[in-house]
Each structure stands twice: as C-alpha cells, then as structure tokens.
C-alpha positions in Angstrom: -24.9 16.2 72.9 -22.8 18.1 70.3 -24.1 18.5 66.8 -22.3 15.8 64.7 -21.9 18.3 61.7 -19.0 20.0 63.6 -20.7 23.4 64.1 -20.1 23.1 67.9 -23.8 23.5 68.8 -25.0 21.8 71.9 -28.2 19.8 71.3 -30.6 19.2 74.2 -33.3 16.6 73.6 -36.1 15.8 76.0 -36.3 12.1 76.9 -38.7 12.1 79.8 -42.2 10.6 79.2 -44.1 13.8 80.1 -42.2 16.0 77.5 -43.5 17.1 74.1 -41.7 16.8 71.8 -39.9 13.8 73.2 -37.2 11.4 71.9 -36.9 7.7 72.9 -33.4 6.8 73.9 -32.0 3.2 74.0 -28.7 1.5 74.3 -27.9 -1.8 72.7 -26.0 -4.7 74.4 -22.7 -3.2 73.1 -23.4 0.1 74.8 -24.3 2.0 71.5 -27.0 4.7 71.8 -30.0 5.2 69.5 -32.6 8.0 69.4 -36.0 8.1 67.8 -37.3 10.1 66.0 -34.6 11.8 64.0 -33.0 15.0 65.1 -33.8 18.0 62.8 -32.3 21.4 63.7 -34.6 24.1 62.4 -32.1 26.9 63.0 -28.3 27.3 62.6 -26.7 24.5 60.7 -30.1 22.8 59.8 -28.6 19.3 60.4 -31.1 16.4 60.1 -29.9 12.9 61.2 -30.7 9.7 63.0 -28.6 8.3 65.8 -28.7 4.5 65.4 -26.5 2.0 67.2 -24.0 4.7 68.0 -23.7 5.9 64.4 -25.0 9.1 62.8 -27.1 8.5 59.7 -27.6 11.7 57.8 -31.0 12.4 56.2 -31.1 13.9 52.7 
C-alpha cells in the first residue's frame, strides 16, 4: 500500500501467520479493509495510523 500521508512511500506489511511482526487483515461486508495492529513507520515520514473499515485514523 502507499503511505496515506502522501510521501509516496510503498508500505509492505506481512500478513502471513508465520511472520513476525505480522498484521491481521480483514474486510467487512462492504468490502472495506482493516489492519491490526497500527502501522508506525520508524523511518522517513514517521507516519503512525490505524486502517479501520477503509479509513485511515491517525495516531497522535
């Protein structure tokens, strides 16, 4: 996915059960994706956000 801050960075998240760290990915009945836990980029733009029901929720 592309970073939602607009910096253009491609974010790759591991969703396979064997991976560490790993994110859980789900899609609701309207086709909206969610990720858990939050995504926190330690380098570059330092974005920290949740993806819930297809919406980006920024962390303070």
